[in-house]
Backbone and ligand atoms as CSV (ligand in chain L), in Angstrom:
chain,resi,resn,atom,element,x,y,z
A,1,MET,N,N,-1.536,37.116,29.277
A,1,MET,CA,C,-2.350,36.252,28.402
A,1,MET,C,C,-3.299,37.129,27.579
A,2,CYS,N,N,-3.458,36.810,26.306
A,2,CYS,CA,C,-4.280,37.666,25.441
A,2,CYS,C,C,-5.768,37.424,25.696
A,3,LEU,N,N,-6.577,38.353,25.206
A,3,LEU,CA,C,-8.028,38.317,25.426
A,3,LEU,C,C,-8.643,36.982,24.991
A,4,PHE,N,N,-8.291,36.520,23.788
A,4,PHE,CA,C,-8.930,35.303,23.286
A,4,PHE,C,C,-8.379,34.052,23.982
A,5,CYS,N,N,-7.132,34.095,24.451
A,5,CYS,CA,C,-6.624,32.982,25.281
A,5,CYS,C,C,-7.435,32.905,26.575
A,6,LYS,N,N,-7.824,34.060,27.104
A,6,LYS,CA,C,-8.654,34.069,28.321
A,6,LYS,C,C,-10.045,33.493,28.029
A,7,ILE,N,N,-10.562,33.748,26.844
A,7,ILE,CA,C,-11.848,33.146,26.459
A,7,ILE,C,C,-11.693,31.633,26.329
A,8,VAL,N,N,-10.590,31.190,25.726
A,8,VAL,CA,C,-10.312,29.746,25.612
A,8,VAL,C,C,-10.278,29.109,26.997
A,9,ASN,N,N,-9.633,29.794,27.932
A,9,ASN,CA,C,-9.473,29.261,29.307
A,9,ASN,C,C,-10.691,29.503,30.192
A,10,LYS,N,N,-11.750,30.125,29.600
A,10,LYS,CA,C,-12.985,30.430,30.331
A,10,LYS,C,C,-12.756,31.411,31.483
A,11,GLU,N,N,-11.691,32.200,31.377
A,11,GLU,CA,C,-11.473,33.263,32.363
A,11,GLU,C,C,-12.345,34.467,32.033
A,12,ILE,N,N,-12.710,34.590,30.753
A,12,ILE,CA,C,-13.657,35.605,30.303
A,12,ILE,C,C,-14.820,34.851,29.676
A,13,PRO,N,N,-16.059,35.203,30.039
A,13,PRO,CA,C,-17.204,34.465,29.481
A,13,PRO,C,C,-17.412,34.775,28.000
A,14,SER,N,N,-17.927,33.817,27.286
A,14,SER,CA,C,-18.294,34.042,25.884
A,14,SER,C,C,-19.499,33.169,25.567
A,15,ASN,N,N,-20.158,33.526,24.504
A,15,ASN,CA,C,-21.357,32.806,24.069
A,15,ASN,C,C,-20.923,31.772,23.026
A,16,VAL,N,N,-20.642,30.567,23.488
A,16,VAL,CA,C,-20.004,29.550,22.638
A,16,VAL,C,C,-21.028,28.880,21.721
A,17,ILE,N,N,-20.637,28.755,20.459
A,17,ILE,CA,C,-21.467,28.066,19.452
A,17,ILE,C,C,-21.017,26.622,19.304
A,18,LEU,N,N,-19.692,26.464,19.193
A,18,LEU,CA,C,-19.123,25.143,18.920
A,18,LEU,C,C,-17.713,25.115,19.493
A,19,GLU,N,N,-17.342,23.950,19.987
A,19,GLU,CA,C,-16.010,23.827,20.593
A,19,GLU,C,C,-15.543,22.391,20.429
A,20,ASP,N,N,-14.259,22.218,20.131
A,20,ASP,CA,C,-13.663,20.887,20.192
A,20,ASP,C,C,-12.297,21.021,20.854
A,21,ASP,N,N,-11.460,20.003,20.731
A,21,ASP,CA,C,-10.175,20.039,21.440
A,21,ASP,C,C,-9.272,21.172,20.951
A,22,ASN,N,N,-9.419,21.557,19.695
A,22,ASN,CA,C,-8.456,22.483,19.095
A,22,ASN,C,C,-9.008,23.864,18.757
A,23,PHE,N,N,-10.348,23.990,18.663
A,23,PHE,CA,C,-10.935,25.243,18.193
A,23,PHE,C,C,-12.161,25.599,19.028
A,24,ILE,N,N,-12.480,26.899,19.018
A,24,ILE,CA,C,-13.708,27.341,19.680
A,24,ILE,C,C,-14.322,28.464,18.839
A,25,ALA,N,N,-15.645,28.491,18.775
A,25,ALA,CA,C,-16.366,29.547,18.062
A,25,ALA,C,C,-17.377,30.168,19.016
A,26,PHE,N,N,-17.439,31.495,19.012
A,26,PHE,CA,C,-18.334,32.220,19.919
A,26,PHE,C,C,-18.841,33.473,19.218
A,27,HIS,N,N,-19.961,34.002,19.722
A,27,HIS,CA,C,-20.551,35.204,19.130
A,27,HIS,C,C,-19.639,36.404,19.339
A,28,ASP,N,N,-19.485,37.213,18.276
A,28,ASP,CA,C,-18.771,38.484,18.415
A,28,ASP,C,C,-19.582,39.407,19.323
A,29,ILE,N,N,-18.883,40.095,20.216
A,29,ILE,CA,C,-19.551,40.952,21.202
A,29,ILE,C,C,-20.156,42.194,20.542
A,30,ASN,N,N,-19.655,42.552,19.358
A,30,ASN,CA,C,-20.115,43.759,18.652
A,30,ASN,C,C,-20.480,43.383,17.213
A,31,PRO,N,N,-21.608,42.679,17.034
A,31,PRO,CA,C,-21.894,42.067,15.725
A,31,PRO,C,C,-22.097,43.073,14.601
A,32,LYS,N,N,-21.558,42.730,13.439
A,32,LYS,CA,C,-21.698,43.563,12.238
A,32,LYS,C,C,-22.665,42.939,11.232
A,33,ALA,N,N,-23.308,41.864,11.597
A,33,ALA,CA,C,-24.307,41.187,10.761
A,33,ALA,C,C,-25.180,40.371,11.710
A,34,PRO,N,N,-26.379,39.935,11.250
A,34,PRO,CA,C,-27.249,39.146,12.136
A,34,PRO,C,C,-26.548,37.921,12.707
A,35,VAL,N,N,-25.698,37.293,11.903
A,35,VAL,CA,C,-24.817,36.240,12.423
A,35,VAL,C,C,-23.386,36.760,12.344
A,36,HIS,N,N,-22.719,36.853,13.466
A,36,HIS,CA,C,-21.310,37.272,13.486
A,36,HIS,C,C,-20.604,36.460,14.564
A,37,ILE,N,N,-19.882,35.470,14.085
A,37,ILE,CA,C,-19.207,34.514,14.974
A,37,ILE,C,C,-17.705,34.624,14.752
A,38,LEU,N,N,-16.960,34.416,15.809
A,38,LEU,CA,C,-15.499,34.341,15.700
A,38,LEU,C,C,-15.071,32.903,15.926
A,39,ALA,N,N,-14.265,32.377,15.012
A,39,ALA,CA,C,-13.716,31.028,15.160
A,39,ALA,C,C,-12.216,31.157,15.347
A,40,ILE,N,N,-11.697,30.531,16.400
A,40,ILE,CA,C,-10.274,30.694,16.728
A,40,ILE,C,C,-9.639,29.336,17.072
A,41,PRO,N,N,-8.330,29.220,16.841
A,41,PRO,CA,C,-7.620,28.056,17.363
A,41,PRO,C,C,-7.389,28.257,18.861
A,42,LYS,N,N,-7.443,27.184,19.625
A,42,LYS,CA,C,-7.202,27.314,21.071
A,42,LYS,C,C,-5.745,27.657,21.367
A,43,VAL,N,N,-4.851,27.142,20.548
A,43,VAL,CA,C,-3.443,27.489,20.710
A,43,VAL,C,C,-3.255,28.940,20.249
A,44,HIS,N,N,-2.394,29.675,20.946
A,44,HIS,CA,C,-2.191,31.072,20.556
A,44,HIS,C,C,-1.365,31.167,19.275
A,45,VAL,N,N,-1.970,31.816,18.282
A,45,VAL,CA,C,-1.285,32.157,17.026
A,45,VAL,C,C,-1.585,33.633,16.810
A,46,ASP,N,N,-0.546,34.439,16.564
A,46,ASP,CA,C,-0.766,35.888,16.483
A,46,ASP,C,C,-1.732,36.280,15.367
A,47,SER,N,N,-1.521,35.715,14.187
A,47,SER,CA,C,-2.353,36.098,13.038
A,47,SER,C,C,-2.191,35.060,11.941
A,48,PHE,N,N,-2.869,35.296,10.837
A,48,PHE,CA,C,-2.764,34.405,9.674
A,48,PHE,C,C,-1.326,34.297,9.184
A,49,ASN,N,N,-0.522,35.329,9.426
A,49,ASN,CA,C,0.885,35.298,9.005
A,49,ASN,C,C,1.653,34.141,9.633
A,50,GLU,N,N,1.250,33.741,10.814
A,50,GLU,CA,C,2.025,32.732,11.545
A,50,GLU,C,C,1.382,31.344,11.530
A,51,VAL,N,N,0.147,31.219,11.024
A,51,VAL,CA,C,-0.565,29.942,11.180
A,51,VAL,C,C,0.037,28.865,10.257
A,52,THR,N,N,0.027,27.628,10.746
A,52,THR,CA,C,0.564,26.517,9.956
A,52,THR,C,C,-0.530,25.911,9.079
A,53,PRO,N,N,-0.133,25.270,7.986
A,53,PRO,CA,C,-1.115,24.557,7.159
A,53,PRO,C,C,-1.871,23.505,7.958
A,54,LYS,N,N,-1.202,22.896,8.939
A,54,LYS,CA,C,-1.874,21.857,9.734
A,54,LYS,C,C,-3.037,22.454,10.541
A,55,ILE,N,N,-2.795,23.598,11.191
A,55,ILE,CA,C,-3.880,24.246,11.938
A,55,ILE,C,C,-4.987,24.674,10.977
A,56,MET,N,N,-4.586,25.210,9.813
A,56,MET,CA,C,-5.602,25.677,8.851
A,56,MET,C,C,-6.467,24.535,8.333
A,57,ALA,N,N,-5.882,23.360,8.226
A,57,ALA,CA,C,-6.670,22.204,7.758
A,57,ALA,C,C,-7.819,21.947,8.732
A,58,GLY,N,N,-7.500,21.957,10.020
A,58,GLY,CA,C,-8.548,21.763,11.028
A,58,GLY,C,C,-9.507,22.933,11.086
A,59,MET,N,N,-8.947,24.118,10.925
A,59,MET,CA,C,-9.753,25.339,10.977
A,59,MET,C,C,-10.812,25.341,9.879
A,60,THR,N,N,-10.415,24.906,8.706
A,60,THR,CA,C,-11.342,24.877,7.564
A,60,THR,C,C,-12.563,24.027,7.890
A,61,GLU,N,N,-12.318,22.829,8.376
A,61,GLU,CA,C,-13.436,21.936,8.699
A,61,GLU,C,C,-14.263,22.501,9.856
A,62,PHE,N,N,-13.577,23.118,10.819
A,62,PHE,CA,C,-14.287,23.678,11.960
A,62,PHE,C,C,-15.224,24.807,11.517
A,63,ILE,N,N,-14.731,25.700,10.654
A,63,ILE,CA,C,-15.574,26.799,10.162
A,63,ILE,C,C,-16.766,26.247,9.391
A,64,GLN,N,N,-16.537,25.227,8.595
A,64,GLN,CA,C,-17.660,24.596,7.872
A,64,GLN,C,C,-18.696,24.045,8.853
A,65,ASN,N,N,-18.216,23.454,9.938
A,65,ASN,CA,C,-19.135,22.905,10.946
A,65,ASN,C,C,-19.915,24.008,11.668
A,66,VAL,N,N,-19.241,25.134,11.918
A,66,VAL,CA,C,-19.925,26.272,12.553
A,66,VAL,C,C,-21.047,26.770,11.637
A,67,ALA,N,N,-20.738,26.923,10.344
A,67,ALA,CA,C,-21.753,27.393,9.386
A,67,ALA,C,C,-22.955,26.453,9.375
A,68,GLN,N,N,-22.673,25.166,9.468
A,68,GLN,CA,C,-23.753,24.180,9.493
A,68,GLN,C,C,-24.547,24.291,10.793
A,69,GLU,N,N,-23.832,24.477,11.881
A,69,GLU,CA,C,-24.457,24.556,13.209
A,69,GLU,C,C,-25.470,25.690,13.295
A,70,VAL,N,N,-25.139,26.843,12.675
A,70,VAL,CA,C,-26.045,28.003,12.742
A,70,VAL,C,C,-26.874,28.152,11.462
A,71,ASN,N,N,-26.776,27.120,10.610
A,71,ASN,CA,C,-27.673,27.002,9.458
A,71,ASN,C,C,-27.526,28.150,8.458
A,72,ILE,N,N,-26.293,28.504,8.129
A,72,ILE,CA,C,-26.079,29.536,7.107
A,72,ILE,C,C,-25.336,28.985,5.891
A,73,GLN,N,N,-25.100,27.677,5.887
A,73,GLN,CA,C,-24.284,27.132,4.791
A,73,GLN,C,C,-24.987,27.221,3.448
A,74,GLU,N,N,-26.319,27.178,3.442
A,74,GLU,CA,C,-27.054,27.267,2.174
A,74,GLU,C,C,-27.310,28.722,1.787
A,75,SER,N,N,-27.669,29.563,2.751
A,75,SER,CA,C,-27.990,30.969,2.459
A,75,SER,C,C,-26.734,31.769,2.122
A,76,GLY,N,N,-25.589,31.327,2.607
A,76,GLY,CA,C,-24.326,31.983,2.291
A,76,GLY,C,C,-23.791,32.796,3.447
A,77,TYR,N,N,-22.512,33.009,3.390
A,77,TYR,CA,C,-21.837,33.729,4.474
A,77,TYR,C,C,-20.460,34.169,3.993
A,78,ARG,N,N,-19.765,34.906,4.835
A,78,ARG,CA,C,-18.429,35.390,4.493
A,78,ARG,C,C,-17.473,35.057,5.627
A,79,VAL,N,N,-16.258,34.665,5.257
A,79,VAL,CA,C,-15.203,34.373,6.234
A,79,VAL,C,C,-14.090,35.381,6.016
A,80,ILE,N,N,-13.728,36.072,7.077
A,80,ILE,CA,C,-12.707,37.132,6.987
A,80,ILE,C,C,-11.722,36.967,8.122
A,81,THR,N,N,-10.444,37.129,7.823
A,81,THR,CA,C,-9.478,37.294,8.909
A,81,THR,C,C,-8.684,38.573,8.654
A,82,ASN,N,N,-8.658,39.446,9.629
A,82,ASN,CA,C,-7.911,40.690,9.532
A,82,ASN,C,C,-6.480,40.449,10.014
A,83,ILE,N,N,-5.522,41.026,9.296
A,83,ILE,CA,C,-4.113,40.793,9.604
A,83,ILE,C,C,-3.387,42.125,9.735
A,84,GLY,N,N,-2.824,42.359,10.910
A,84,GLY,CA,C,-1.972,43.530,11.116
A,84,GLY,C,C,-2.720,44.859,11.041
A,85,ASP,N,N,-1.938,45.941,11.034
A,85,ASP,CA,C,-2.513,47.287,11.118
A,85,ASP,C,C,-3.406,47.617,9.927
A,86,ASN,N,N,-2.892,47.445,8.731
A,86,ASN,CA,C,-3.708,47.780,7.558
A,86,ASN,C,C,-4.911,46.857,7.425
A,87,GLY,N,N,-4.783,45.644,7.923
A,87,GLY,CA,C,-5.905,44.710,7.880
A,87,GLY,C,C,-6.974,45.017,8.920
A,88,GLY,N,N,-6.619,45.863,9.886
A,88,GLY,CA,C,-7.598,46.237,10.920
A,88,GLY,C,C,-7.700,45.228,12.045
A,89,GLN,N,N,-6.617,44.486,12.289
A,89,GLN,CA,C,-6.642,43.480,13.357
A,89,GLN,C,C,-6.463,44.150,14.714
A,90,GLU,N,N,-7.470,44.001,15.571
A,90,GLU,CA,C,-7.400,44.592,16.909
A,90,GLU,C,C,-6.968,43.579,17.945
A,91,VAL,N,N,-7.426,42.351,17.813
A,91,VAL,CA,C,-7.054,41.308,18.774
A,91,VAL,C,C,-5.983,40.433,18.128
A,92,LYS,N,N,-4.827,40.374,18.770
A,92,LYS,CA,C,-3.670,39.681,18.177
A,92,LYS,C,C,-3.671,38.190,18.511
A,93,HIS,N,N,-4.799,37.558,18.256
A,93,HIS,CA,C,-4.937,36.097,18.347
A,93,HIS,C,C,-5.759,35.728,17.121
A,94,LEU,N,N,-5.192,34.918,16.251
A,94,LEU,CA,C,-5.854,34.582,14.987
A,94,LEU,C,C,-7.335,34.284,15.188
A,95,HIS,N,N,-8.169,34.948,14.407
A,95,HIS,CA,C,-9.604,34.672,14.463
A,95,HIS,C,C,-10.212,34.879,13.095
A,96,PHE,N,N,-11.209,34.070,12.805
A,96,PHE,CA,C,-11.944,34.177,11.555
A,96,PHE,C,C,-13.348,34.677,11.860
A,97,HIS,N,N,-13.698,35.805,11.268
A,97,HIS,CA,C,-15.061,36.316,11.368
A,97,HIS,C,C,-15.937,35.495,10.413
A,98,ILE,N,N,-17.044,34.983,10.910
A,98,ILE,CA,C,-18.027,34.283,10.073
A,98,ILE,C,C,-19.289,35.138,10.108
A,99,LEU,N,N,-19.598,35.733,8.958
A,99,LEU,CA,C,-20.678,36.721,8.879
A,99,LEU,C,C,-21.778,36.232,7.959
A,100,GLY,N,N,-23.030,36.361,8.384
A,100,GLY,CA,C,-24.137,35.937,7.537
A,100,GLY,C,C,-25.462,36.319,8.156
A,101,GLY,N,N,-26.489,35.609,7.724
A,101,GLY,CA,C,-27.833,35.866,8.248
A,101,GLY,C,C,-28.580,36.936,7.487
A,102,ALA,N,N,-27.919,37.582,6.530
A,102,ALA,CA,C,-28.528,38.600,5.669
A,102,ALA,C,C,-27.591,38.800,4.494
A,103,LYS,N,N,-28.104,39.444,3.432
A,103,LYS,CA,C,-27.260,39.755,2.277
A,103,LYS,C,C,-26.178,40.733,2.716
A,104,LEU,N,N,-24.934,40.360,2.533
A,104,LEU,CA,C,-23.825,41.201,2.992
A,104,LEU,C,C,-23.440,42.211,1.912
A,105,LYS,N,N,-23.007,43.388,2.345
A,105,LYS,CA,C,-22.537,44.404,1.397
A,105,LYS,C,C,-21.121,44.072,0.939
A,106,TRP,N,N,-20.803,44.527,-0.249
A,106,TRP,CA,C,-19.440,44.367,-0.786
A,106,TRP,C,C,-19.057,45.731,-1.319
A,107,ASP,N,N,-18.359,46.502,-0.483
A,107,ASP,CA,C,-18.182,47.921,-0.758
A,107,ASP,C,C,-16.700,48.268,-0.794
A,108,HIS,N,N,-16.418,49.554,-0.920
A,108,HIS,CA,C,-15.024,49.992,-0.897
A,108,HIS,C,C,-14.393,49.670,0.448
A,109,PHE,N,N,-13.187,49.143,0.436
A,109,PHE,CA,C,-12.491,48.838,1.675
A,109,PHE,C,C,-11.563,49.967,2.101
A,110,THR,N,N,-11.282,50.899,1.203
A,110,THR,CA,C,-10.324,51.945,1.517
A,110,THR,C,C,-10.672,53.208,0.740
A,111,ASP,N,N,-10.262,54.364,1.279
A,111,ASP,CA,C,-10.434,55.609,0.545
A,111,ASP,C,C,-9.364,55.759,-0.531
A,112,ALA,N,N,-8.271,54.983,-0.402
A,112,ALA,CA,C,-7.214,55.065,-1.415
A,112,ALA,C,C,-7.742,54.508,-2.739
A,113,ASP,N,N,-7.188,55.008,-3.843
A,113,ASP,CA,C,-7.623,54.543,-5.160
A,113,ASP,C,C,-7.248,53.070,-5.326
A,114,PRO,N,N,-8.244,52.181,-5.450
A,114,PRO,CA,C,-7.916,50.752,-5.540
A,114,PRO,C,C,-7.150,50.392,-6.803
A,115,LYS,N,N,-7.168,51.272,-7.804
A,115,LYS,CA,C,-6.447,50.970,-9.049
A,115,LYS,C,C,-5.067,51.631,-9.046
A,116,GLY,N,N,-4.680,52.254,-7.940
A,116,GLY,CA,C,-3.486,53.072,-7.928
A,116,GLY,C,C,-2.158,52.333,-7.794
A,117,HIS,N,N,-2.173,51.028,-7.485
A,117,HIS,CA,C,-0.924,50.378,-7.096
A,117,HIS,C,C,-0.256,49.524,-8.162
A,118,PHE,N,N,-0.992,49.106,-9.145
A,118,PHE,CA,C,-0.378,48.190,-10.126
A,118,PHE,C,C,-0.534,48.736,-11.544
L,1,AMP,P1,P,-10.433,42.260,14.695
L,1,AMP,O1,O,-10.667,43.723,14.475
L,1,AMP,O2,O,-10.403,41.482,13.387
L,1,AMP,O3,O,-9.223,41.985,15.546
L,1,AMP,O4,O,-11.706,41.712,15.436
L,1,AMP,C1,C,-11.782,41.588,16.817
L,1,AMP,C2,C,-13.211,41.276,17.113
L,1,AMP,O5,O,-13.293,40.795,18.450
L,1,AMP,C3,C,-14.151,42.474,17.014
L,1,AMP,O6,O,-15.163,42.208,16.051
L,1,AMP,C4,C,-14.724,42.606,18.431
L,1,AMP,O7,O,-16.073,42.999,18.446
L,1,AMP,C5,C,-14.523,41.207,18.971
L,1,AMP,N1,N,-14.416,41.091,20.427
L,1,AMP,C6,C,-13.633,41.823,21.246
L,1,AMP,N2,N,-13.769,41.406,22.530
L,1,AMP,C7,C,-14.649,40.375,22.504
L,1,AMP,C8,C,-15.208,39.518,23.501
L,1,AMP,N3,N,-14.872,39.628,24.810
L,1,AMP,N4,N,-16.103,38.571,23.124
L,1,AMP,C9,C,-16.457,38.467,21.825
L,1,AMP,N5,N,-15.958,39.228,20.833
L,1,AMP,C10,C,-15.072,40.178,21.163
């Protein structure tokens, strides 16, 4: 069973923000911003590559509710999902990083020339 499935099953403790029948949101253990929450579907989905539109429909509303719950919907925030090796995905259970609580940086994502491919 994967790490986040164990969190869903409460086999590993987490600091839960919001939970319903289909989704759970908890604090990232290694925060990269004052607010850093992970929102995941309870059902195991490897990554964004495999997620269905139906799950994403619920996920969208759930992420909006999380932002409201921690009061960052007005100040602003960022939603990120990393996919695969180049995306930097370490945990192979779909998760959305919700980052906020301060002005976020928007910097280079790679040392490769961003204008080099097209
Ligand atoms: P990613 O690199 O997109 O796969 O992100 C995985 C995230 O999971 C990282 O930001 C980790 O800090 C976070 N993480 C790993 N283990 C735990 C855990 N037990 N509880 C909360 N967050 C975790």
